[in-house]
ZAVEX-425949 format. One record per residue (C-alpha): x, y, z. Coordinates in Angstrom, 2 decimals. Example, Ala and Ser with C-alpha at 12.3 -4.5 7.8 and 13.67 -1.06 7.14 Angstrom:
BEGIN
+---------+---------+---------+
!       u !       v !       w !
+---------+---------+---------+
!   12.30 !   -4.50 !    7.80 !
!   13.67 !   -1.06 !    7.14 !
+---------+---------+---------+
This chain:
BEGIN
+---------+---------+---------+
!       u !       v !       w !
+---------+---------+---------+
!  125.77 !   41.28 !  122.92 !
!  128.15 !   44.05 !  121.84 !
!  128.23 !   47.41 !  123.51 !
!  128.12 !   50.59 !  121.43 !
!  131.44 !   52.25 !  121.09 !
!  131.73 !   55.80 !  122.29 !
!  133.42 !   58.54 !  120.11 !
!  136.74 !   59.81 !  121.23 !
!  136.59 !   62.41 !  123.90 !
!  136.30 !   65.95 !  122.29 !
!  138.88 !   68.54 !  122.81 !
!  136.05 !   71.14 !  123.43 !
!  132.63 !   70.70 !  124.82 !
!  130.09 !   73.40 !  123.85 !
!  127.63 !   74.69 !  126.39 !
!  123.90 !   74.86 !  125.38 !
!  124.19 !   78.68 !  125.12 !
!  127.31 !   78.38 !  122.89 !
!  125.70 !   75.81 !  120.66 !
!  122.49 !   77.93 !  120.23 !
!  124.63 !   81.04 !  119.42 !
!  126.36 !   79.07 !  116.66 !
!  122.93 !   77.91 !  115.28 !
!  121.75 !   81.52 !  115.37 !
!  124.88 !   82.73 !  113.57 !
!  124.60 !   79.96 !  110.96 !
!  120.90 !   80.60 !  110.30 !
!  121.19 !   84.31 !  110.08 !
!  124.17 !   84.25 !  107.78 !
!  122.86 !   81.65 !  105.42 !
!  119.15 !   82.69 !  105.11 !
!  118.72 !   86.31 !  103.89 !
!  115.52 !   88.34 !  104.15 !
!  112.81 !   86.72 !  102.07 !
!  109.10 !   86.54 !  101.40 !
!  107.09 !   83.62 !  102.99 !
!  103.50 !   82.63 !  102.09 !
!  101.24 !   80.87 !  104.45 !
!   98.01 !   80.72 !  106.56 !
!   97.79 !   82.59 !  109.81 !
!   97.04 !   80.55 !  112.91 !
!   97.48 !   80.98 !  116.68 !
!   97.19 !   84.71 !  116.39 !
!   98.01 !   86.55 !  119.68 !
!   98.18 !   90.32 !  120.30 !
!  100.00 !   91.30 !  123.31 !
!   99.35 !   94.36 !  125.43 !
!  102.88 !   95.44 !  124.47 !
!  101.72 !   95.93 !  120.88 !
!  103.64 !   92.89 !  119.58 !
!  101.68 !   90.29 !  117.49 !
!  102.60 !   86.64 !  117.59 !
!  101.25 !   84.04 !  115.04 !
!  102.06 !   80.91 !  113.08 !
!  102.43 !   80.69 !  109.38 !
!  101.43 !   77.28 !  108.01 !
!  100.85 !   75.28 !  104.97 !
!   99.90 !   71.66 !  104.26 !
!  103.26 !   70.21 !  105.48 !
!  105.01 !   72.71 !  107.84 !
!  104.55 !   75.61 !  110.26 !
!  106.68 !   78.57 !  111.20 !
!  106.54 !   80.83 !  114.23 !
!  106.41 !   84.49 !  113.47 !
!  106.48 !   87.71 !  115.34 !
!  105.44 !   91.28 !  114.24 !
!  106.99 !   93.65 !  116.78 !
!  105.03 !   96.80 !  117.76 !
!  106.96 !   99.21 !  115.54 !
!  106.35 !   97.26 !  112.40 !
!  102.82 !   96.24 !  113.48 !
!  101.76 !   99.98 !  113.64 !
!  102.73 !  100.48 !  110.04 !
!  100.74 !   97.64 !  108.65 !
!   97.53 !   98.23 !  106.67 !
!   96.47 !   94.55 !  106.63 !
!   93.91 !   93.55 !  109.34 !
!   95.24 !   90.12 !  110.46 !
!   92.84 !   87.35 !  111.27 !
!   92.81 !   83.57 !  111.82 !
!   92.89 !   81.55 !  108.66 !
!   94.01 !   84.40 !  106.45 !
!   96.42 !   83.74 !  103.61 !
!   99.20 !   86.17 !  103.69 !
!  102.64 !   86.91 !  102.38 !
!  105.21 !   87.98 !  104.88 !
!  108.56 !   89.68 !  104.40 !
!  111.32 !   89.34 !  107.05 !
!  114.39 !   87.60 !  108.29 !
!  115.22 !   84.51 !  110.56 !
!  115.61 !   85.13 !  114.25 !
!  116.64 !   82.71 !  117.10 !
!  115.08 !   83.11 !  120.56 !
!  118.11 !   81.80 !  122.51 !
!  116.42 !   81.23 !  125.98 !
!  114.13 !   78.61 !  124.38 !
!  116.28 !   77.52 !  121.57 !
!  113.63 !   78.20 !  118.92 !
!  113.74 !   80.02 !  115.69 !
!  111.07 !   82.34 !  114.25 !
!  110.36 !   84.70 !  111.33 !
!  110.85 !   88.38 !  112.33 !
!  108.20 !   89.99 !  110.15 !
!  108.74 !   93.47 !  108.75 !
!  105.95 !   93.63 !  106.21 !
!  102.80 !   91.55 !  105.67 !
!  100.48 !   91.57 !  102.70 !
!   97.32 !   89.90 !  101.54 !
!   98.29 !   86.81 !   99.54 !
!   97.02 !   88.37 !   96.29 !
!   98.95 !   91.53 !   96.86 !
!  101.93 !   89.60 !   97.93 !
!  102.11 !   87.68 !   94.70 !
!  102.00 !   91.09 !   92.81 !
!  104.80 !   92.23 !   94.94 !
!  106.85 !   89.22 !   94.34 !
!  106.41 !   89.71 !   90.58 !
!  107.14 !   93.40 !   90.92 !
!  110.59 !   92.52 !   92.65 !
!  111.33 !   89.70 !   90.09 !
!  110.70 !   91.94 !   87.12 !
!  112.50 !   94.93 !   88.80 !
!  115.59 !   92.83 !   89.26 !
!  115.54 !   91.47 !   85.69 !
!  115.19 !   94.87 !   84.16 !
!  117.91 !   96.31 !   86.36 !
!  120.31 !   93.63 !   85.31 !
!  119.56 !   94.44 !   81.72 !
!  120.53 !   98.08 !   82.52 !
!  117.19 !   99.78 !   81.78 !
!  117.37 !  101.72 !   85.10 !
!  120.99 !  102.78 !   84.73 !
!  121.62 !  106.44 !   85.61 !
!  123.81 !  107.03 !   82.51 !
!  120.74 !  106.36 !   80.41 !
!  118.70 !  109.14 !   81.90 !
!  118.11 !  112.07 !   79.65 !
!  118.07 !  115.67 !   80.87 !
!  114.68 !  117.25 !   81.38 !
!  114.36 !  120.53 !   79.43 !
!  114.44 !  123.52 !   81.67 !
!  111.71 !  125.40 !   79.91 !
!  109.74 !  122.91 !   77.59 !
!  107.60 !  124.67 !   75.08 !
!  105.56 !  121.75 !   74.06 !
!  104.74 !  118.82 !   76.40 !
!  102.46 !  115.74 !   76.15 !
!  100.76 !  113.89 !   79.06 !
!   99.65 !  110.30 !   78.90 !
!   96.78 !  109.86 !   81.37 !
!   93.08 !  109.51 !   81.77 !
!   91.29 !  112.46 !   80.22 !
!   88.56 !  112.36 !   82.95 !
!   90.84 !  111.79 !   85.87 !
!   91.51 !  114.33 !   88.67 !
!   95.24 !  113.99 !   88.00 !
!   94.97 !  115.69 !   84.76 !
!   92.83 !  118.59 !   86.16 !
!   95.45 !  119.05 !   88.99 !
!   98.25 !  119.04 !   86.45 !
!   96.54 !  121.69 !   84.24 !
!   95.57 !  123.79 !   87.28 !
!   99.15 !  124.08 !   88.43 !
!  100.48 !  124.94 !   84.96 !
!   97.78 !  127.80 !   84.68 !
!   98.38 !  129.02 !   88.15 !
!  102.12 !  129.39 !   87.43 !
!  101.40 !  131.09 !   84.14 !
!  103.20 !  128.40 !   82.07 !
!  103.00 !  129.58 !   78.50 !
!  103.75 !  126.48 !   76.56 !
!  101.50 !  124.01 !   74.69 !
!  100.00 !  120.91 !   76.37 !
!   98.90 !  117.85 !   74.41 !
!   96.86 !  115.13 !   76.08 !
!   97.28 !  111.59 !   74.99 !
!   94.19 !  109.84 !   76.47 !
!   94.58 !  106.32 !   77.80 !
!   93.22 !  104.04 !   80.39 !
!   95.39 !  103.96 !   83.48 !
!   93.73 !  101.03 !   85.25 !
!   92.73 !   97.58 !   84.22 !
!   93.88 !   94.96 !   81.72 !
!   93.76 !   97.17 !   78.69 !
!   95.55 !  100.13 !   80.27 !
!   99.04 !   99.04 !   79.58 !
!   98.47 !   98.41 !   75.78 !
!   96.70 !  101.86 !   75.44 !
!   99.53 !  103.67 !   77.21 !
!  102.12 !  101.73 !   74.96 !
!  100.25 !  102.99 !   71.76 !
!  100.20 !  106.61 !   73.11 !
!  103.96 !  106.47 !   73.84 !
!  104.42 !  105.63 !   70.16 !
!  101.97 !  108.30 !   69.06 !
!  103.78 !  110.98 !   71.07 !
!  107.03 !  110.35 !   69.36 !
!  105.40 !  111.13 !   66.01 !
!  104.30 !  114.58 !   67.16 !
!  106.75 !  117.23 !   65.83 !
!  108.44 !  119.50 !   68.39 !
!  107.39 !  117.63 !   71.55 !
!  109.95 !  118.57 !   74.18 !
!  108.80 !  116.40 !   77.05 !
!  106.33 !  113.56 !   77.86 !
!  104.57 !  112.93 !   81.15 !
!  102.96 !  109.55 !   82.02 !
!  100.94 !  109.17 !   85.22 !
!   97.78 !  108.97 !   87.27 !
!   96.54 !  109.67 !   90.76 !
!   96.96 !  107.38 !   93.76 !
!   95.53 !  103.91 !   94.27 !
!   96.25 !  100.39 !   95.51 !
!   99.05 !   98.09 !   94.13 !
!   96.42 !   96.40 !   91.94 !
!   95.30 !   99.88 !   90.54 !
!   98.77 !  100.90 !   89.71 !
!   99.85 !   97.49 !   88.24 !
!   99.57 !   98.57 !   84.52 !
!  102.55 !  100.82 !   85.26 !
!  104.60 !   97.74 !   86.11 !
!  103.86 !   96.15 !   82.72 !
!  107.14 !   94.90 !   81.24 !
!  106.21 !   96.00 !   77.64 !
!  105.34 !   99.49 !   78.72 !
!  108.57 !   99.84 !   80.66 !
!  110.58 !   98.73 !   77.60 !
!  108.61 !  101.15 !   75.46 !
!  109.46 !  104.05 !   77.81 !
!  113.09 !  102.97 !   77.89 !
!  113.18 !  103.18 !   74.05 !
!  111.26 !  106.50 !   73.86 !
!  113.12 !  109.24 !   72.07 !
!  111.54 !  111.92 !   74.08 !
!  112.52 !  112.67 !   77.82 !
!  109.82 !  111.23 !   80.03 !
!  108.72 !  112.04 !   83.61 !
!  106.92 !  109.34 !   85.58 !
!  104.04 !  110.86 !   87.83 !
!  102.28 !  107.82 !   89.22 !
!  100.31 !  107.75 !   92.39 !
!  101.39 !  109.31 !   95.66 !
!  104.71 !  109.98 !   97.34 !
!  104.95 !  106.42 !   98.80 !
!  103.96 !  104.67 !   95.58 !
!  106.60 !  103.19 !   93.32 !
!  106.26 !  101.57 !   89.95 !
!  108.70 !  100.24 !   87.39 !
!  107.81 !  103.31 !   85.27 !
!  109.44 !  105.42 !   88.04 !
!  112.74 !  103.50 !   87.72 !
!  112.93 !  103.52 !   83.82 !
!  111.80 !  107.15 !   83.14 !
!  114.20 !  109.94 !   83.07 !
!  112.72 !  111.51 !   86.18 !
!  110.17 !  110.57 !   88.81 !
!  107.76 !  113.13 !   90.23 !
!  105.94 !  112.19 !   93.44 !
!  102.55 !  113.11 !   91.97 !
!  101.14 !  114.70 !   88.75 !
!  100.94 !  117.97 !   90.69 !
!  104.55 !  117.69 !   91.53 !
!  105.44 !  117.00 !   87.87 !
!  103.57 !  120.19 !   86.84 !
!  105.40 !  122.23 !   89.60 !
!  108.73 !  120.74 !   88.40 !
!  108.05 !  121.61 !   84.74 !
!  107.10 !  125.18 !   85.54 !
!  109.72 !  125.82 !   88.30 !
!  112.54 !  126.62 !   85.94 !
!  110.42 !  129.24 !   84.10 !
!  109.68 !  130.90 !   87.41 !
!  113.39 !  130.98 !   88.25 !
!  114.23 !  132.49 !   84.89 !
!  111.53 !  135.09 !   85.22 !
!  112.83 !  136.01 !   88.71 !
!  116.41 !  136.15 !   87.27 !
!  115.13 !  138.35 !   84.44 !
!  113.41 !  140.69 !   86.83 !
!  116.44 !  140.91 !   89.01 !
!  118.63 !  141.50 !   85.94 !
!  116.24 !  144.24 !   84.66 !
!  116.26 !  145.92 !   88.02 !
!  120.04 !  145.80 !   88.12 !
!  120.31 !  147.12 !   84.61 !
!  117.97 !  149.94 !   85.42 !
!  119.96 !  150.88 !   88.47 !
!  123.26 !  150.74 !   86.55 !
!  121.75 !  152.68 !   83.63 !
!  120.49 !  155.47 !   86.07 !
!  123.95 !  155.71 !   87.71 !
!  125.62 !  155.87 !   84.33 !
!  123.24 !  158.46 !   83.16 !
!  123.83 !  160.57 !   86.28 !
!  127.57 !  160.27 !   85.87 !
!  127.46 !  161.15 !   82.20 !
!  125.16 !  164.09 !   82.92 !
!  127.42 !  165.44 !   85.56 !
!  130.53 !  165.04 !   83.19 !
!  128.55 !  166.83 !   80.42 !
!  127.71 !  169.67 !   82.68 !
!  131.26 !  170.11 !   83.65 !
!  132.41 !  169.90 !   79.95 !
!  129.69 !  172.44 !   78.98 !
!  130.89 !  174.76 !   81.72 !
!  134.52 !  174.42 !   80.63 !
!  133.48 !  175.10 !   76.96 !
!  131.41 !  178.17 !   77.98 !
!  134.42 !  179.47 !   80.00 !
!  136.65 !  179.06 !   76.96 !
!  134.22 !  180.47 !   74.44 !
!  134.57 !  184.13 !   73.02 !
!  130.98 !  184.95 !   74.07 !
!  131.74 !  184.00 !   77.61 !
!  134.95 !  186.11 !   77.68 !
!  133.10 !  188.98 !   76.13 !
!  130.22 !  188.72 !   78.63 !
!  132.76 !  188.46 !   81.50 !
!  134.58 !  191.61 !   80.21 !
!  131.23 !  193.53 !   80.10 !
!  130.67 !  192.50 !   83.70 !
!  134.04 !  193.73 !   84.79 !
!  133.51 !  197.04 !   82.93 !
!  130.20 !  197.57 !   84.54 !
!  131.73 !  196.82 !   87.95 !
!  134.55 !  199.28 !   87.29 !
!  132.10 !  202.00 !   86.07 !
!  129.97 !  201.51 !   89.19 !
!  132.97 !  201.83 !   91.46 !
!  134.08 !  205.11 !   89.64 !
!  130.63 !  206.51 !   89.98 !
!  130.74 !  206.00 !   93.75 !
!  134.23 !  207.59 !   94.16 !
!  132.98 !  211.29 !   94.46 !
!  130.09 !  210.41 !   96.66 !
!  132.24 !  208.29 !   98.94 !
!  134.69 !  211.13 !   99.11 !
!  132.09 !  213.70 !   99.94 !
!  130.61 !  211.41 !  102.60 !
!  133.93 !  210.89 !  104.18 !
!  134.68 !  214.64 !  104.13 !
!  131.32 !  215.44 !  105.73 !
!  132.04 !  212.89 !  108.42 !
!  135.37 !  214.49 !  109.14 !
!  133.94 !  217.92 !  109.23 !
!  131.26 !  216.76 !  111.68 !
!  133.91 !  215.20 !  113.83 !
!  135.84 !  218.49 !  113.79 !
!  132.79 !  220.45 !  114.73 !
!  132.20 !  218.12 !  117.65 !
!  135.73 !  218.74 !  118.84 !
!  135.37 !  222.50 !  118.45 !
!  132.25 !  222.91 !  120.37 !
!  133.75 !  222.47 !  123.83 !
!  136.60 !  224.67 !  122.87 !
!  134.20 !  227.58 !  121.93 !
!  132.41 !  227.19 !  125.17 !
!  135.56 !  227.60 !  127.30 !
!  136.62 !  230.61 !  125.43 !
!  133.32 !  232.26 !  126.34 !
!  133.52 !  231.41 !  130.09 !
!  137.18 !  232.59 !  130.03 !
!  135.98 !  236.04 !  129.10 !
!  133.88 !  236.32 !  132.30 !
!  130.57 !  234.81 !  131.33 !
!  128.72 !  232.31 !  133.48 !
!  126.30 !  229.63 !  132.35 !
!  123.37 !  229.10 !  134.68 !
!  121.93 !  225.63 !  134.76 !
!  118.92 !  223.97 !  136.52 !
!  119.28 !  221.02 !  138.84 !
!  119.19 !  218.66 !  135.86 !
!  122.08 !  220.49 !  134.11 !
!  119.95 !  222.27 !  131.44 !
!  120.96 !  225.79 !  130.60 !
!  118.62 !  228.63 !  131.62 !
!  118.56 !  231.34 !  129.09 !
!  115.27 !  233.25 !  130.29 !
!  114.15 !  234.68 !  133.60 !
!  110.81 !  232.94 !  133.35 !
!  112.69 !  229.54 !  133.43 !
!  113.63 !  230.34 !  137.08 !
!  110.10 !  229.87 !  138.32 !
!  109.83 !  226.73 !  140.47 !
!  113.60 !  226.33 !  140.62 !
!  115.06 !  226.04 !  144.16 !
!  118.66 !  225.25 !  143.35 !
!  120.86 !  226.34 !  140.33 !
!  124.37 !  225.63 !  139.19 !
!  126.61 !  228.40 !  137.82 !
!  129.29 !  227.22 !  135.59 !
!  132.53 !  229.29 !  135.45 !
!  135.51 !  228.74 !  133.39 !
!  137.39 !  227.17 !  136.24 !
!  134.43 !  225.19 !  137.93 !
!  130.88 !  225.15 !  138.96 !
!  128.96 !  226.58 !  142.03 !
!  125.59 !  225.47 !  143.42 !
!  123.32 !  228.41 !  144.54 !
!  119.98 !  228.53 !  146.00 !
!  117.02 !  230.93 !  145.16 !
!  115.49 !  232.79 !  147.98 !
+---------+---------+---------+
């Protein structure tokens, strides 16, 4: 009996942790994020919010985990035996040496198949260059005539029209009615795209509908419709669903609006901006015109005054004024002279009065005054007087009546 030969002793021996780490690195580098379809089993919801389960098919099974942050964003209610399509990446739990699928998104199997078809067609059309940015045409700032491909009875159309009316958009709107859900929807919308291009003077085309599920919006992922929009000679705005909804029409059209209402706001926004700029320009023009008018009016008044000053009539009128002024001054000369002489005479009289009084007293006369200094010229005025003042030429003497 021969004994089994042993391999040569290795230069390096890996620990279990090192080996597991290399396995993890190899798996994560070689297996990218992908979609996996299977049936849910061993479903466990932890108090932490994490969800653990197994994906299985007829031949194999795969451990999977949906962490709390991703679990809270899911719309699918997971249950045992449910067929789903999960999107995620490989992960290795090193303490146990096991691998599992770290799930980021999970869909019902039917929806998952649509999502896979969406991704496949998206990548195909992208490679063909249908989504290239250099193929996007500019949207007219103020379109005068626009068309919309949508359901004529849907709320999306009414919201679209309501916004345009509220913003006083003054253009013409043409509705191209079409189904926006179901098997016949894509072909009807393709026919209306062709019809819209035959309308003369159409500046802009909008295609869209309100929100819905992936199945509801699936006609807007139709390859023939996407190619028809790519070849359309008119700029096109895609306004499908809600903010979180994306279709292939969004990628191929010249501009994506989050909703039909947002499309109407975008179409009318430039007009509102232009109106505001026009109002501001008109206000500025009015202010400038008023300032210019005031400046010109002031200059005109100055020129008119200078012309009046230089005119013969002004000189003649000015001469008349000067003549009248001289005449008035001449008329006042005699009167002013008389008034000045009268004042002078009055002043002399005032000066002469004391002199005449002294001359009289010097000749021996006496002036008798009462106690208040008033002259007494009659005997009767002495009654009731007790003390008098006699004024002589060289002084005064108080006397008493007895």
